[in-house]
C-alpha positions as CSV (number, residue, x, y, z in Angstrom):
1,X,-41.1,-67.3,45.3
2,X,-44.1,-67.6,43.0
3,X,-43.4,-64.9,40.4
4,X,-40.5,-63.6,38.4
5,X,-38.6,-60.9,40.3
6,X,-37.3,-57.8,38.5
7,X,-35.1,-55.7,40.7
8,X,-32.3,-53.1,41.3
9,X,-29.8,-52.4,44.0
10,X,-30.9,-49.2,45.8
11,X,-28.9,-46.9,48.0
12,X,-31.0,-44.1,49.5
13,X,-27.9,-43.2,51.4
14,X,-26.1,-42.2,48.2
15,X,-28.8,-40.0,46.8
16,X,-27.8,-36.3,46.1
17,X,-31.2,-35.1,47.3
18,X,-34.4,-36.4,48.7
19,X,-36.3,-38.4,46.0
20,X,-37.4,-41.7,47.5
21,X,-41.0,-41.4,46.4
22,X,-40.0,-40.2,43.0
23,X,-37.7,-43.3,42.7
24,X,-40.5,-45.6,43.8
25,X,-42.8,-44.1,41.2
26,X,-40.3,-44.6,38.5
27,X,-39.6,-48.2,39.7
28,X,-43.3,-49.0,39.6
29,X,-43.6,-47.6,36.1
30,X,-40.7,-49.9,35.1
31,X,-42.2,-53.0,36.6
32,X,-39.4,-53.2,39.3
33,X,-40.8,-55.3,42.1
34,X,-37.7,-55.8,44.3
35,X,-34.8,-53.7,45.7
36,X,-31.7,-54.9,47.4
37,X,-30.4,-52.6,50.2
38,X,-28.0,-52.2,53.1
39,X,-25.0,-54.4,52.1
40,X,-22.7,-51.5,51.4
41,X,-23.3,-49.0,54.2
42,X,-22.0,-50.3,57.6
43,X,-20.6,-46.9,58.5
44,X,-24.0,-45.3,58.1
45,X,-25.8,-48.0,60.2
46,X,-23.1,-47.9,62.9
47,X,-21.4,-44.4,62.7
48,X,-19.5,-45.0,66.0
49,X,-18.6,-48.1,67.8
50,X,-21.8,-49.4,69.4
51,X,-24.0,-46.5,68.1
52,X,-26.6,-47.7,65.7
53,X,-28.8,-45.8,63.3
54,X,-31.1,-47.8,61.0
55,X,-33.4,-44.9,60.0
56,X,-32.3,-45.1,56.3
57,X,-33.1,-48.8,56.2
58,X,-36.4,-48.5,57.9
59,X,-37.7,-45.6,55.8
60,X,-36.9,-47.5,52.6
61,X,-38.5,-50.7,54.0
62,X,-41.7,-48.7,54.9
63,X,-41.9,-46.9,51.6
64,X,-41.2,-50.0,49.5
65,X,-43.9,-52.0,51.4
66,X,-46.4,-49.3,50.8
67,X,-45.6,-49.5,47.1
68,X,-45.8,-53.3,47.0
69,X,-42.0,-53.7,46.3
70,X,-40.1,-56.5,47.9
71,X,-36.8,-56.0,49.7
72,X,-33.7,-58.2,50.0
73,X,-31.5,-56.9,52.9
74,X,-27.8,-57.4,52.8
75,X,-25.6,-57.9,55.8
76,X,-23.2,-54.9,55.6
77,X,-20.0,-56.7,56.4
78,X,-17.9,-56.5,53.3
79,X,-16.9,-52.8,53.8
80,X,-15.7,-52.0,57.3
81,X,-16.1,-48.6,59.0
82,X,-13.2,-46.3,59.7
83,X,-13.7,-46.4,63.5
84,X,-13.0,-50.1,63.5
85,X,-9.7,-49.7,61.7
86,X,-8.7,-46.8,64.0
87,X,-9.4,-48.8,67.1
88,X,-8.2,-52.2,65.7
89,X,-5.8,-51.7,62.8
90,X,-4.9,-55.4,62.8
91,X,-8.4,-56.3,61.4
92,X,-7.0,-55.3,58.0
93,X,-5.8,-58.4,56.1
94,X,-2.1,-59.0,56.0
95,X,-1.2,-60.5,52.6
96,X,1.9,-61.3,50.7
97,X,2.0,-57.6,49.8
98,X,1.9,-56.5,53.4
99,X,-0.9,-55.0,55.6
100,X,-3.9,-53.6,53.7
101,X,-4.6,-49.9,53.7
102,X,-8.0,-48.5,54.6
103,X,-10.3,-47.1,51.9
104,X,-11.3,-49.9,49.6
105,X,-13.8,-52.5,50.4
106,X,-12.9,-56.2,51.2
107,X,-9.7,-55.4,52.9
108,X,-10.2,-57.2,56.2
109,X,-9.2,-60.5,57.6
110,X,-12.5,-62.5,57.6
111,X,-11.1,-64.9,60.2
112,X,-10.0,-62.2,62.7
113,X,-11.9,-62.5,66.0
114,X,-12.2,-58.8,66.5
115,X,-13.7,-58.3,63.0
116,X,-16.0,-61.3,63.6
117,X,-17.2,-59.8,66.9
118,X,-18.2,-56.5,65.3
119,X,-19.7,-58.3,62.2
120,X,-21.9,-60.5,64.4
121,X,-23.1,-57.5,66.3
122,X,-24.1,-55.5,63.2
123,X,-25.7,-58.6,61.7
124,X,-27.8,-59.2,64.8
125,X,-28.7,-55.6,65.3
126,X,-29.8,-55.1,61.6
127,X,-31.5,-58.4,60.9
128,X,-33.1,-58.5,64.3
129,X,-34.5,-55.0,63.5
130,X,-35.8,-55.8,60.0
131,X,-36.7,-59.5,59.9
132,X,-40.4,-59.1,60.8
133,X,-40.9,-56.3,58.4
134,X,-43.5,-57.4,55.7
135,X,-41.4,-56.0,52.9
136,X,-38.5,-58.3,53.5
137,X,-38.4,-61.5,51.4
138,X,-34.8,-62.5,51.9
139,X,-31.2,-61.8,52.9
140,X,-27.9,-61.6,51.1
141,X,-25.0,-62.5,53.4
142,X,-22.0,-60.3,52.8
143,X,-21.2,-59.4,49.1
144,X,-19.1,-61.2,46.5
145,X,-17.2,-62.8,49.4
146,X,-13.6,-64.0,49.0
147,X,-10.7,-64.5,51.4
148,X,-8.9,-61.3,50.1
149,X,-5.5,-63.1,50.3
150,X,-5.5,-62.9,54.1
151,X,-2.3,-64.6,55.3
152,X,-1.3,-62.9,58.6
153,X,-0.3,-64.6,61.8
154,X,-3.9,-65.3,62.9
155,X,-4.5,-67.2,59.6
156,X,-1.1,-68.9,59.6
157,X,-1.8,-70.3,63.2
158,X,-5.1,-71.7,62.1
159,X,-3.5,-73.2,59.0
160,X,-0.9,-75.0,61.0
161,X,-3.6,-76.5,63.2
162,X,-5.5,-77.6,60.2
163,X,-2.4,-79.3,58.8
164,X,-1.8,-81.1,62.2
165,X,-5.3,-82.4,62.1
166,X,-5.0,-83.5,58.5
167,X,-1.5,-85.1,58.5
168,X,-1.1,-85.8,62.2
169,X,2.7,-86.0,62.0
170,X,5.3,-83.8,60.3
171,X,6.8,-86.9,58.6
172,X,3.5,-87.4,56.8
173,X,3.3,-83.8,55.9
174,X,6.8,-83.7,54.5
175,X,6.2,-86.9,52.5
176,X,2.9,-85.7,51.0
177,X,4.1,-82.2,50.1
178,X,7.7,-83.0,49.1
179,X,9.2,-80.6,51.6
180,X,12.7,-82.1,51.6
181,X,13.3,-80.0,48.5
182,X,15.5,-77.0,49.1
183,X,15.6,-77.8,52.8
184,X,11.9,-76.9,53.2
185,X,11.4,-79.9,55.5
186,X,9.4,-79.1,58.7
187,X,10.6,-81.2,61.6
188,X,8.4,-79.8,64.3
189,X,5.0,-78.1,64.2
190,X,6.5,-75.2,66.2
191,X,8.9,-74.5,63.3
192,X,6.1,-74.3,60.7
193,X,7.0,-71.1,58.7
194,X,4.6,-68.7,57.1
195,X,3.4,-69.9,53.7
196,X,3.6,-66.4,52.2
197,X,7.1,-67.1,50.9
198,X,6.8,-70.7,50.0
199,X,8.2,-71.9,46.7
200,X,6.5,-75.3,47.1
201,X,3.4,-75.7,45.0
202,X,2.0,-78.5,47.1
203,X,2.2,-76.4,50.3
204,X,0.9,-73.4,48.4
205,X,-2.1,-75.4,47.1
206,X,-2.8,-76.6,50.7
207,X,-2.9,-73.0,51.9
208,X,-5.1,-71.9,49.0
209,X,-7.5,-74.8,49.9
210,X,-7.5,-73.6,53.5
211,X,-8.2,-70.0,52.4
212,X,-11.2,-71.1,50.4
213,X,-12.4,-73.0,53.4
214,X,-12.2,-69.8,55.4
215,X,-14.8,-68.3,52.9
216,X,-17.0,-71.4,53.2
217,X,-16.9,-71.2,57.0
218,X,-17.5,-67.5,57.1
219,X,-20.5,-67.6,54.8
220,X,-22.0,-70.5,56.7
221,X,-21.4,-68.6,60.0
222,X,-23.3,-65.6,58.6
223,X,-26.1,-67.7,57.2
224,X,-26.5,-69.4,60.6
225,X,-26.8,-66.0,62.3
226,X,-29.4,-64.8,59.8
227,X,-31.3,-68.0,60.1
228,X,-31.9,-67.3,63.8
229,X,-34.0,-64.3,62.7
230,X,-35.3,-65.4,59.4
231,X,-39.1,-65.7,59.2
232,X,-41.2,-68.3,57.4
233,X,-41.0,-67.8,53.6
234,X,-37.8,-65.7,53.7
235,X,-34.5,-67.0,52.2
236,X,-30.8,-66.6,52.6
237,X,-28.5,-66.2,49.6
238,X,-25.1,-65.0,48.5
239,X,-24.0,-63.2,45.3
240,X,-21.1,-65.3,44.1
241,X,-18.9,-63.9,41.4
242,X,-16.2,-65.2,39.0
243,X,-12.6,-64.7,38.0
244,X,-12.6,-61.1,36.8
245,X,-11.1,-60.0,33.5
246,X,-12.9,-56.7,33.2
247,X,-16.1,-58.9,33.2
248,X,-17.1,-62.3,34.6
249,X,-14.9,-64.9,33.0
250,X,-14.3,-68.2,34.8
251,X,-14.2,-70.3,37.9
252,X,-13.6,-68.1,41.0
253,X,-10.1,-68.9,42.3
254,X,-10.7,-67.7,45.9
255,X,-14.0,-69.5,46.6
256,X,-15.2,-73.1,46.2
257,X,-18.7,-72.2,45.1
258,X,-20.0,-75.7,45.4
259,X,-19.0,-75.9,49.1
260,X,-19.9,-72.3,50.0
261,X,-23.4,-72.6,48.4
262,X,-24.4,-75.4,50.7
263,X,-25.3,-73.0,53.5
264,X,-27.6,-71.0,51.3
265,X,-31.3,-71.5,50.6
266,X,-30.9,-70.2,47.1
267,X,-27.7,-69.6,45.1
268,X,-27.2,-66.1,43.9
269,X,-24.8,-64.6,41.4
270,X,-23.4,-61.4,39.9
271,X,-22.8,-61.6,36.1
272,X,-21.1,-58.9,34.0
273,X,-20.2,-59.3,30.4
274,X,-19.1,-57.5,27.2
275,X,-21.9,-55.7,25.4
276,X,-22.6,-53.8,22.2
277,X,-20.9,-55.5,19.3
278,X,-18.9,-57.7,21.7
279,X,-22.1,-59.3,23.2
280,X,-22.2,-63.1,22.7
281,X,-24.3,-64.2,25.7
282,X,-21.5,-66.6,26.6
283,X,-20.8,-65.1,30.0
284,X,-24.5,-65.0,30.9
285,X,-24.8,-68.7,30.0
286,X,-21.6,-69.7,31.8
287,X,-22.5,-67.8,35.0
288,X,-26.1,-69.1,34.9
289,X,-25.1,-72.7,34.2
290,X,-22.5,-72.6,37.0
291,X,-24.9,-71.0,39.5
292,X,-27.8,-73.3,38.6
293,X,-25.5,-76.3,39.2
294,X,-24.4,-75.3,42.7
295,X,-27.7,-76.4,44.3
296,X,-29.2,-78.0,41.2
297,X,-32.1,-75.6,41.3
298,X,-33.2,-72.1,40.0
299,X,-31.1,-69.2,41.2
300,X,-31.0,-65.4,41.6
301,X,-29.1,-62.9,39.4
302,X,-28.5,-60.4,42.2
303,X,-26.3,-58.1,40.0
304,X,-26.0,-57.6,36.3
305,X,-25.4,-54.5,34.2
306,X,-27.9,-51.9,33.1
307,X,-25.7,-49.3,31.5
308,X,-22.7,-50.5,33.5
309,X,-19.3,-49.5,32.2
310,X,-19.0,-46.3,30.1
311,X,-18.1,-48.1,26.9
312,X,-20.7,-50.8,27.2
313,X,-24.0,-48.9,27.2
314,X,-26.3,-51.5,25.5
315,X,-27.5,-51.1,22.0
316,X,-31.3,-50.8,21.6
317,X,-32.9,-54.2,22.2
318,X,-29.9,-55.6,24.1
319,X,-31.3,-54.9,27.6
320,X,-34.4,-57.0,26.8
321,X,-32.3,-59.7,25.2
322,X,-30.1,-59.9,28.3
323,X,-32.9,-60.0,30.8
324,X,-34.5,-63.0,29.0
325,X,-31.0,-64.6,28.5
326,X,-30.8,-64.9,32.3
327,X,-34.2,-66.5,32.5
328,X,-33.2,-69.0,29.8
329,X,-30.5,-70.4,32.1
330,X,-33.0,-70.8,35.0
331,X,-32.9,-67.5,36.8
332,X,-36.0,-66.5,38.7
333,X,-34.7,-63.0,39.6
334,X,-32.9,-60.5,37.5
335,X,-31.5,-57.4,39.3
336,X,-29.4,-54.5,38.1
337,X,-26.5,-53.0,39.8
338,X,-27.9,-50.5,40.3
339,X,-30.8,-48.1,40.2
340,X,-29.1,-44.8,39.9
341,X,-25.6,-43.7,38.8
342,X,-23.5,-42.5,41.7
343,X,-22.3,-38.9,41.6
344,X,-18.9,-39.3,43.2
345,X,-16.3,-41.8,44.6
346,X,-14.9,-45.0,43.1
347,X,-17.9,-46.3,41.0
348,X,-19.0,-43.0,39.6
349,X,-19.0,-44.3,36.0
350,X,-20.4,-47.7,36.7
351,X,-23.7,-46.4,35.6
352,X,-27.1,-47.7,36.8
353,X,-30.4,-47.9,35.2
354,X,-30.7,-44.2,35.6
355,X,-27.9,-41.8,34.5
356,X,-26.5,-39.0,36.6
357,X,-29.5,-36.8,35.8
358,X,-31.8,-39.4,37.4
359,X,-34.3,-39.0,34.6
360,X,-35.7,-41.5,32.1
361,X,-33.4,-42.5,29.4
362,X,-33.4,-45.1,26.5
363,X,-32.1,-47.9,28.8
364,X,-34.7,-47.2,31.5
365,X,-37.4,-47.0,28.9
366,X,-36.4,-50.4,27.6
367,X,-36.4,-51.8,31.1
368,X,-40.1,-50.8,31.3
369,X,-40.9,-53.2,28.5
370,X,-38.9,-56.0,30.3
371,X,-40.9,-55.3,33.5
372,X,-44.2,-55.5,31.7
373,X,-43.2,-58.8,30.0
374,X,-41.9,-60.3,33.2
375,X,-45.2,-59.6,35.0
376,X,-47.3,-60.9,32.1
377,X,-45.3,-64.0,31.4
378,X,-44.3,-64.9,34.9
379,X,-46.5,-68.0,35.2
380,X,-45.1,-69.5,32.0
381,X,-41.4,-68.6,32.6
382,X,-40.7,-69.0,36.3
383,X,-39.0,-72.1,37.6
384,X,-37.5,-73.3,34.3
385,X,-36.2,-76.8,34.8
386,X,-33.1,-77.3,32.7
387,X,-32.3,-80.9,31.9
388,X,-28.9,-81.1,30.3
389,X,-27.2,-84.3,29.3
390,X,-23.7,-82.8,29.3
391,X,-21.7,-81.6,32.2
392,X,-18.3,-79.7,32.6
393,X,-16.3,-80.9,35.6
394,X,-14.4,-78.1,37.3
395,X,-11.8,-78.2,40.1
396,X,-10.5,-75.4,42.4
397,X,-7.6,-77.6,43.3
398,X,-6.6,-77.9,39.6
399,X,-7.0,-74.2,39.2
400,X,-4.6,-73.5,42.0
401,X,-2.1,-76.1,40.9
402,X,-2.0,-74.6,37.4
403,X,-1.5,-71.1,38.9
404,X,1.8,-72.6,40.3
405,X,2.6,-74.3,37.0
406,X,1.1,-72.1,34.3
407,X,1.1,-72.9,30.6
408,X,4.2,-71.6,28.8
409,X,2.2,-68.7,27.2
410,X,0.8,-67.6,30.5
411,X,-2.7,-68.9,30.0
412,X,-4.4,-70.4,33.1
413,X,-7.0,-73.0,34.1
414,X,-9.9,-70.8,33.2
415,X,-8.6,-70.4,29.7
416,X,-8.8,-74.1,29.3
417,X,-12.3,-74.2,30.9
418,X,-13.6,-71.6,28.5
419,X,-11.8,-73.2,25.6
420,X,-14.0,-76.3,26.2
421,X,-17.2,-74.6,27.4
422,X,-17.5,-72.0,24.7
423,X,-17.7,-74.4,21.8
424,X,-20.5,-76.4,23.5
425,X,-22.4,-73.1,24.0
426,X,-21.9,-72.0,20.4
427,X,-23.1,-75.5,19.1
428,X,-26.2,-75.2,21.3
429,X,-25.2,-78.1,23.5
430,X,-26.5,-77.3,27.0
431,X,-24.2,-77.9,29.9
432,X,-24.3,-78.2,33.6
433,X,-21.2,-78.0,35.9
434,X,-19.9,-80.6,38.3
435,X,-17.3,-80.5,41.1
436,X,-14.4,-82.9,40.7
437,X,-15.6,-84.8,43.8
438,X,-19.1,-85.4,42.4
439,X,-20.3,-88.8,43.4
440,X,-20.9,-91.7,40.9
441,X,-24.7,-91.3,41.1
442,X,-24.4,-87.7,40.0
443,X,-22.0,-88.6,37.1
444,X,-24.4,-91.2,35.9
445,X,-27.1,-88.5,35.2
446,X,-25.0,-87.4,32.2
447,X,-24.2,-88.9,28.9
448,X,-21.1,-86.8,28.4
449,X,-18.7,-85.2,30.9
450,X,-16.1,-82.7,29.7
451,X,-13.0,-82.5,31.9
452,X,-10.8,-79.4,31.4
453,X,-7.2,-79.7,32.8
454,X,-8.0,-81.9,35.8
455,X,-4.3,-81.5,36.8
456,X,-4.6,-82.3,40.5
457,X,-7.0,-84.9,41.7
458,X,-7.0,-87.9,44.0
459,X,-6.9,-91.4,42.6
460,X,-10.5,-92.1,43.6
461,X,-11.7,-89.3,41.4
462,X,-10.0,-90.6,38.4
463,X,-11.1,-94.2,39.1
464,X,-14.6,-93.0,39.5
465,X,-14.4,-91.4,36.0
466,X,-13.0,-94.7,34.6
467,X,-16.0,-96.6,36.0
468,X,-18.3,-94.0,34.6
469,X,-16.9,-94.6,31.1
470,X,-16.9,-98.4,31.6
471,X,-20.6,-98.2,32.5
472,X,-21.4,-96.5,29.2
473,X,-20.6,-92.8,29.8
474,X,-18.5,-90.6,27.6
475,X,-15.7,-88.4,28.8
476,X,-13.6,-85.7,27.1
477,X,-10.3,-84.9,28.8
478,X,-8.2,-82.0,27.9
479,X,-4.4,-81.9,28.2
480,X,-2.9,-81.6,31.7
481,X,-5.5,-84.0,33.2
482,X,-4.6,-86.8,35.6
483,X,-1.1,-85.5,36.0
484,X,-0.8,-85.0,39.8
485,X,-2.5,-86.2,42.9
486,X,-4.5,-84.0,45.3
487,X,-1.3,-82.7,46.9
488,X,0.0,-81.7,43.5
489,X,2.6,-84.4,43.6
490,X,3.2,-85.7,40.0
491,X,2.2,-89.3,39.5
492,X,5.1,-91.7,38.8
493,X,3.2,-93.7,36.2
494,X,2.9,-92.9,32.5
495,X,0.6,-89.9,31.9
496,X,-2.2,-89.2,31.9
497,X,-2.1,-91.3,35.0
498,X,-5.0,-93.5,36.1
499,X,-7.2,-92.4,33.2
500,X,-4.7,-93.9,30.7
501,X,-6.8,-97.1,31.2
502,X,-9.9,-95.5,29.8
503,X,-8.2,-93.2,27.3
504,X,-5.9,-95.9,25.7
505,X,-3.1,-93.4,25.3
506,X,0.1,-92.5,27.0
507,X,2.8,-89.8,27.0
508,X,5.9,-88.9,28.8
509,X,7.0,-85.7,27.0
510,X,5.4,-82.4,26.2
511,X,6.6,-79.3,24.3
512,X,5.7,-75.7,23.7
513,X,4.5,-75.7,20.1
514,X,5.8,-73.2,17.5
515,X,3.5,-73.0,14.4
516,X,2.5,-76.7,14.7
517,X,-0.5,-77.7,12.5
518,X,-3.0,-80.5,12.8
519,X,-4.0,-83.2,10.4
520,X,-6.3,-86.2,10.5
521,X,-9.9,-87.2,10.2
522,X,-11.0,-84.8,12.9
523,X,-10.6,-81.9,10.5
524,X,-12.9,-81.5,7.5
525,X,-11.2,-81.7,4.1
526,X,-9.3,-78.5,3.3
527,X,-9.6,-77.1,6.8
528,X,-6.4,-76.2,8.6
529,X,-6.0,-76.5,12.3
530,X,-3.2,-75.8,14.7
531,X,-2.1,-76.3,18.3
532,X,-0.8,-73.4,20.3
533,X,0.7,-72.9,23.8
534,X,0.9,-76.6,24.9
535,X,1.2,-80.0,23.3
536,X,1.6,-83.5,24.7
537,X,3.3,-86.1,22.6
538,X,0.6,-88.8,22.7
539,X,1.3,-92.5,21.8
540,X,-1.9,-94.5,21.4
541,X,-2.1,-98.0,23.0
542,X,-5.7,-98.9,22.1
543,X,-7.0,-95.5,21.1
544,X,-8.0,-94.3,17.6
545,X,-6.2,-91.2,16.4
546,X,-8.5,-88.3,15.4
547,X,-5.7,-85.8,14.8
548,X,-1.9,-85.8,14.7
549,X,0.6,-83.0,14.7
550,X,1.6,-81.8,11.3
551,X,5.3,-81.3,12.1
552,X,8.5,-82.8,10.7
553,X,9.7,-83.9,14.2
554,X,6.5,-84.5,16.1
555,X,4.4,-85.9,13.2
556,X,4.4,-89.4,14.6
557,X,2.6,-88.3,17.7
558,X,-1.2,-88.0,18.2
559,X,-2.9,-84.8,19.2
560,X,-6.5,-86.0,19.7
561,X,-7.6,-89.6,20.4
562,X,-10.7,-91.5,21.2
563,X,-11.0,-94.9,22.8
564,X,-13.7,-97.5,23.4
565,X,-13.6,-98.6,27.1
566,X,-16.2,-101.0,28.4
567,X,-19.6,-99.7,27.2
568,X,-18.4,-96.1,26.9
569,X,-15.8,-93.9,25.3
570,X,-13.0,-91.6,26.4
571,X,-11.6,-88.8,24.2
572,X,-8.2,-87.2,25.0
573,X,-7.2,-83.8,23.6
574,X,-3.4,-83.5,24.0
575,X,-2.9,-79.9,23.0
576,X,-4.4,-76.4,23.2
577,X,-6.2,-76.5,19.9
578,X,-7.4,-73.5,18.0
579,X,-11.1,-72.7,18.6
580,X,-12.3,-74.4,15.3
581,X,-10.4,-77.6,16.0
582,X,-11.6,-77.7,19.6
583,X,-15.2,-77.4,18.3
584,X,-14.6,-80.3,15.9
585,X,-13.3,-82.4,18.8
586,X,-16.3,-81.7,21.0
587,X,-18.7,-82.2,18.1
588,X,-17.2,-85.6,17.6
589,X,-17.7,-86.5,21.3
590,X,-21.2,-85.1,21.4
591,X,-22.1,-87.1,18.3
592,X,-20.6,-90.3,19.7
593,X,-22.6,-89.8,22.9
594,X,-25.8,-89.7,20.8
595,X,-26.5,-86.0,21.6
596,X,-26.3,-84.4,18.2
597,X,-29.8,-83.5,17.1
598,X,-32.1,-80.9,15.5
599,X,-31.1,-78.2,18.0
600,X,-27.5,-78.4,16.7
601,X,-28.7,-77.4,13.3
602,X,-28.4,-73.9,14.7
603,X,-25.1,-72.4,15.7
604,X,-23.8,-69.1,17.0
605,X,-25.0,-66.3,16.7
606,X,-28.3,-68.2,16.9
607,X,-28.4,-69.6,20.4
608,X,-31.0,-71.9,21.8
609,X,-31.6,-72.5,25.5
610,X,-34.4,-74.7,26.7
611,X,-36.1,-76.3,29.6
612,X,-39.5,-77.3,31.1
613,X,-41.6,-74.8,32.9
614,X,-43.6,-75.6,36.1
615,X,-46.6,-76.3,34.0
616,X,-44.7,-79.2,32.4
617,X,-44.4,-77.4,29.0
618,X,-41.2,-77.2,26.9
619,X,-39.9,-73.7,26.7
620,X,-37.3,-72.8,24.1
621,X,-35.5,-69.4,24.0
622,X,-34.0,-68.5,20.7
623,X,-31.5,-65.6,20.7
624,X,-29.8,-63.7,17.9
625,X,-26.6,-62.3,19.3
626,X,-25.8,-60.4,16.2
627,X,-26.2,-56.9,14.6
628,X,-27.8,-58.6,11.6
629,X,-31.3,-60.0,11.3
630,X,-31.4,-63.8,11.3
631,X,-33.9,-66.6,10.9
632,X,-34.3,-70.3,11.6
633,X,-36.7,-73.1,10.9
634,X,-38.6,-74.2,13.9
635,X,-38.3,-78.0,14.1
636,X,-40.4,-78.9,17.2
637,X,-44.0,-79.3,18.1
638,X,-46.4,-76.4,17.5
639,X,-45.9,-73.6,20.0
640,X,-46.8,-70.1,20.9
641,X,-44.3,-67.3,20.8
642,X,-44.8,-65.9,24.3
643,X,-43.9,-62.2,23.8
644,X,-46.1,-61.7,20.6
645,X,-48.7,-64.4,21.5
646,X,-48.3,-65.7,17.9
647,X,-48.8,-69.3,16.9
648,X,-45.7,-71.0,15.4
649,X,-46.1,-74.3,13.5
650,X,-43.5,-77.0,13.1
651,X,-41.4,-76.3,10.0
652,X,-42.2,-72.6,10.0
653,X,-39.4,-70.1,9.5
654,X,-39.0,-67.6,12.4
655,X,-37.4,-64.2,11.9
656,X,-35.3,-62.6,14.6
657,X,-34.2,-59.0,14.4
658,X,-30.8,-57.8,15.3
659,X,-30.3,-58.6,19.1
660,X,-33.7,-60.1,19.0
661,X,-35.2,-63.3,20.6
662,X,-38.2,-65.5,20.6
663,X,-39.7,-67.6,23.3
664,X,-41.6,-70.6,22.1
665,X,-43.7,-72.6,24.5
666,X,-45.1,-75.9,23.3
667,X,-48.8,-76.6,23.9
668,X,-49.9,-73.1,24.7
């Protein structure tokens, strides 16, 4: 990939009338140089069992090639055809809610051998047909793949086998998972019950881990099939997504992205976010930072919104800002879902770049300016190397465990992740992501590691973090870290378990706060803070207290501490702090790690994202996520603003309009 890719998902099969050449002409006018096709239309490609029809794919491939537009072909396996369910109803996933009903997408058991037989056949037929077509640059395996809560007999049998291989004897299984409780003990493998009704969080967490592994194996299996046909220069990717709250929010509960991405040549992602006056850029940054970190390289935004949801049609200027926001995190491809708005069925009002009249509109016209700028600036902006000194450590195991033992106010693991990530973003402290099992050599690449709610983790993970601190690193732990082992068995030592050694603080009690304030040197004079939803009653051993609880009964306990340990420092945040106090705690840690600098003179809504381009020049993206004009003083070496081709000197004030941005490239 030697140029920026600007694309759309395109479904010729959905069009209300023949207009392929008209669409291509409009794409060319907008600078669209890629379309993604085929992932949604299995029933068109195989209308009857064993009867194949790829005419709609081939005509689009031929037309796009003639127009010089690249194509990514998706394997059409995430939405199964009606004939399969009619002939094999048990391919529908059986979940805790019962057997699925046909109609929606992603309703099948991805481990079912009958489904896998048909999936392999359509993959081989389609990819074998298109792989040598000159328009094809790559493949997307499946689509936003997850395990869909599949838990039927087929899956349960495989899970029991996995437990036999892991624990070897039922005695070891019972001891590790605490199955004596309520007579849940399993005394023979043949008696192993379905996990659907389990009340045991440890067993439930094991099953969730197994379900995530089903996704990893399924995607690796698809990638291996496609690799048999892939031609030189073509790639395989997957469009990972996130916990969904009406938009992309946090770590995906049903996929371990770090493991699943290993089988891909390039990581891909779908990112959707609030827009209009709610636009902050946070979800774009979060999704980009996560996806870039999966393979520690540039990535593809395979879906993002054009007009998207009915209430989030972008303000003028926002589409441009959003496209460059993706590049600023290291994306080399930005693609909209989708080209045209569908005229019926489930996603009728998930509007594409074109509205239902299929004619130019303000969003399409703005996209034309993006396409021109992508083409003109490609050599300067492609392959941005982001070199952050801060990382956020995330854990699917802790996410699952906290689902079993939620915070009293119902907030979950991702609420904690975002409570720590968002202040870093707003302070312009760039962050990568790390899995909890990251090796020591990877930890050592960072000056500061932020650890949200690492509730369930093996001893070796916590000891590795202690060594990282002793060797000079800085760690910030949130509450509910170090509490349980990898089997979600609570440690019998004082909390926060093994990391007590580095943190210099202990506790044995915790409460749900009611109007509990904060006091101490962490808060600037006159500023009030509070803790809400969760608080641990911390007693320092060697740690310095940064904040205590302002409460008549709990006032002797610490809320936030920091501790020198070896050559480094560990900070522990014992409660769910309000956003301002959390930002103060993280600023203290960033400063102690020696990372507070000129870039932090700016703060939201002025956001700075930076890296080095493949020419070796520093590129800084400045964004104004605000409806009001803003300005900043440029504090770095003289640069050229890429869009306007204007020279900017050190110390010069740069003006940004509402929802505006500037791209400053040093030495150009």
